[in-house]
C-alpha positions as CSV (number, residue, x, y, z in Angstrom):
1,X,-0.1,-0.1,-0.3
2,X,1.3,3.7,-1.0
3,X,0.4,6.8,1.1
4,X,-1.7,8.9,-1.3
5,X,-1.7,12.2,-0.3
6,X,-2.6,15.9,-0.9
7,X,-1.5,19.0,0.1
8,X,-2.5,22.6,0.1
9,X,-1.4,25.9,1.3
10,X,-4.4,27.4,3.9
11,X,-5.8,31.0,3.2
12,X,-7.8,30.7,6.7
13,X,-6.7,28.1,9.1
14,X,-9.3,28.8,11.5
15,X,-12.2,28.4,9.0
16,X,-10.6,24.5,8.1
17,X,-10.3,23.6,11.5
18,X,-14.1,24.6,12.2
19,X,-14.8,22.4,8.8
20,X,-12.5,19.4,10.2
21,X,-14.2,20.0,13.7
22,X,-17.6,19.6,12.0
23,X,-17.2,16.8,10.1
24,X,-16.2,14.4,12.8
25,X,-13.3,14.2,12.7
26,X,-11.5,12.5,15.9
27,X,-8.3,14.5,17.2
28,X,-5.6,12.3,17.5
29,X,-3.3,15.2,19.0
30,X,0.0,17.7,18.6
31,X,3.3,17.6,17.7
32,X,6.8,19.6,16.9
33,X,8.7,17.5,13.8
34,X,11.9,18.8,12.5
35,X,13.1,16.7,9.0
36,X,16.5,16.3,7.9
37,X,16.0,15.2,3.9
38,X,18.8,14.3,1.8
39,X,18.9,13.4,-1.6
40,X,21.1,11.9,-4.4
41,X,24.1,14.0,-5.1
42,X,23.1,13.7,-8.8
43,X,20.0,15.9,-8.1
44,X,21.1,19.0,-7.1
45,X,18.9,21.6,-8.8
46,X,14.9,21.6,-8.7
47,X,14.4,24.9,-10.7
48,X,14.7,23.0,-13.9
49,X,11.6,21.0,-13.2
50,X,13.8,17.7,-11.9
51,X,11.4,15.2,-10.8
52,X,11.8,13.2,-8.4
53,X,10.0,10.2,-9.7
54,X,12.5,7.1,-9.8
55,X,14.6,8.6,-7.1
56,X,14.8,7.5,-3.5
57,X,15.1,10.1,-1.0
58,X,15.8,9.7,2.9
59,X,14.5,11.7,6.0
60,X,15.1,11.9,9.4
61,X,12.3,13.2,11.8
62,X,12.8,13.8,15.4
63,X,9.3,14.1,16.5
64,X,7.9,15.6,19.9
65,X,4.8,15.3,21.7
66,X,2.9,14.8,24.6
67,X,3.7,10.8,24.1
68,X,7.2,11.5,24.3
69,X,10.2,12.0,21.6
70,X,10.8,9.6,19.3
71,X,13.5,9.8,16.0
72,X,11.9,7.8,12.6
73,X,14.1,7.2,9.6
74,X,12.5,6.9,6.2
75,X,13.1,5.7,2.6
76,X,10.6,7.5,0.3
77,X,9.9,6.6,-2.7
78,X,7.9,8.6,-5.3
79,X,5.4,6.3,-7.8
80,X,3.4,8.1,-9.9
81,X,3.7,11.5,-8.4
82,X,5.5,13.4,-5.9
83,X,2.7,13.0,-3.6
84,X,2.1,9.6,-3.7
85,X,5.3,7.5,-1.9
86,X,6.0,4.3,-1.0
87,X,7.6,5.0,2.4
88,X,9.7,2.2,4.5
89,X,10.5,4.0,8.1
90,X,12.2,2.7,11.1
91,X,12.4,4.4,14.7
92,X,16.0,4.8,15.4
93,X,17.5,5.9,18.7
94,X,18.5,9.7,18.9
95,X,22.7,8.9,19.8
96,X,22.6,7.0,16.4
97,X,21.6,10.3,14.4
98,X,25.3,11.1,13.6
99,X,26.7,7.6,12.5
100,X,23.3,7.6,10.2
101,X,23.6,10.8,8.7
102,X,27.6,9.7,8.0
103,X,26.2,6.4,6.7
104,X,24.0,8.7,4.2
105,X,26.2,10.7,3.0
106,X,28.9,8.1,2.4
107,X,25.9,6.3,0.0
108,X,25.8,9.2,-2.1
109,X,23.2,11.4,-0.7
110,X,23.8,15.4,0.6
111,X,21.8,17.2,3.1
112,X,19.1,18.9,0.9
113,X,16.9,20.8,3.3
114,X,16.0,21.0,7.2
115,X,11.9,21.9,7.7
116,X,10.3,22.2,11.7
117,X,6.8,22.4,11.8
118,X,3.7,22.1,14.4
119,X,1.5,19.5,13.7
120,X,-2.3,18.8,14.1
121,X,-3.3,15.2,13.4
122,X,-7.1,13.9,12.8
123,X,-8.7,11.1,11.2
124,X,-11.6,11.1,9.5
125,X,-12.6,7.3,8.3
126,X,-9.4,6.0,6.6
127,X,-8.3,9.6,6.0
128,X,-5.5,11.4,8.0
129,X,-5.9,15.0,8.4
130,X,-2.7,17.1,9.1
131,X,-2.9,20.8,9.7
132,X,1.0,22.0,9.9
133,X,2.3,25.3,10.8
134,X,5.7,25.0,9.1
135,X,8.3,28.0,9.4
136,X,9.0,30.4,7.2
137,X,6.2,28.8,5.0
138,X,2.9,29.6,6.7
139,X,-0.3,27.3,7.4
140,X,-0.8,23.9,5.0
141,X,-3.2,21.0,5.3
142,X,-2.4,17.5,4.3
143,X,-4.9,14.7,3.7
144,X,-3.4,11.4,3.3
145,X,-5.3,7.7,2.7
146,X,-3.7,4.6,2.0
147,X,-4.2,3.2,-1.5
148,X,-2.8,0.9,-4.5
149,X,-0.5,2.2,-7.0
150,X,-3.5,1.8,-9.3
151,X,-6.0,3.7,-7.1
152,X,-3.9,7.1,-6.9
153,X,-5.5,9.0,-9.1
154,X,-9.1,8.3,-7.9
155,X,-7.9,8.7,-4.3
156,X,-6.3,11.8,-5.0
157,X,-9.3,13.3,-6.5
158,X,-11.4,11.9,-3.4
159,X,-9.3,14.0,-1.1
160,X,-9.9,16.8,-3.3
161,X,-13.0,16.8,-3.1
162,X,-12.9,17.4,0.4
163,X,-11.1,20.0,0.2
164,X,-13.3,21.8,-2.0
165,X,-15.9,21.2,0.2
166,X,-13.6,23.1,3.2
167,X,-13.6,25.8,0.9
168,X,-9.9,25.4,-0.1
169,X,-9.2,26.3,-3.3
170,X,-7.7,23.8,-6.2
171,X,-5.1,26.5,-7.4
172,X,-3.8,26.2,-3.0
173,X,-2.7,23.1,-3.7
174,X,0.5,21.4,-4.1
175,X,2.5,18.3,-5.1
176,X,5.8,19.5,-3.7
177,X,7.2,18.6,-0.3
178,X,7.9,21.3,2.1
179,X,11.5,20.6,1.8
180,X,11.1,21.8,-1.8
181,X,9.2,24.4,-1.4
182,X,11.5,25.5,1.8
183,X,14.3,25.6,-1.0
184,X,12.0,27.2,-3.7
185,X,11.2,30.2,-1.1
186,X,15.1,30.3,0.2
187,X,16.2,30.7,-3.6
188,X,13.3,32.8,-4.7
189,X,12.1,30.2,-7.4
């Protein structure tokens, strides 16, 4: 199963939060996440439209919530688009981060970007809803659902319709991750 998602910049986070609460979604909690994303050395630029399909990338996530701290190492493999990834995750010890970073760099990856966000998570049926306040980027919403590769377009359309019903415009959706959005902002792209 793949994690299939859509993401959109929010103009009015409070209005969308009201829709989420009125939808019957269950609040799962708040967390702070700091992500270090690593790309292969041969992927240096994105301003020329570099597409990550077929390119594995790595992430080390430090996460703090009321349930405690944890560190998650993730291999992401975009499948049909950048919002449809196979993910392989393991939890690691915080003290192992320097050794893991050394291994990652030795394997031919480089540190592409660091992003930080505060996330509120909700569950609506099979859909996970994440409201994110991303440093330097602002407020975003992500809707995620697991599905088969051949269901990607159908699921993304379903999630898009939910956003539309919450008055989030299609033009505010993005297929880029926060790492790429932060890079574009920093480099004025």
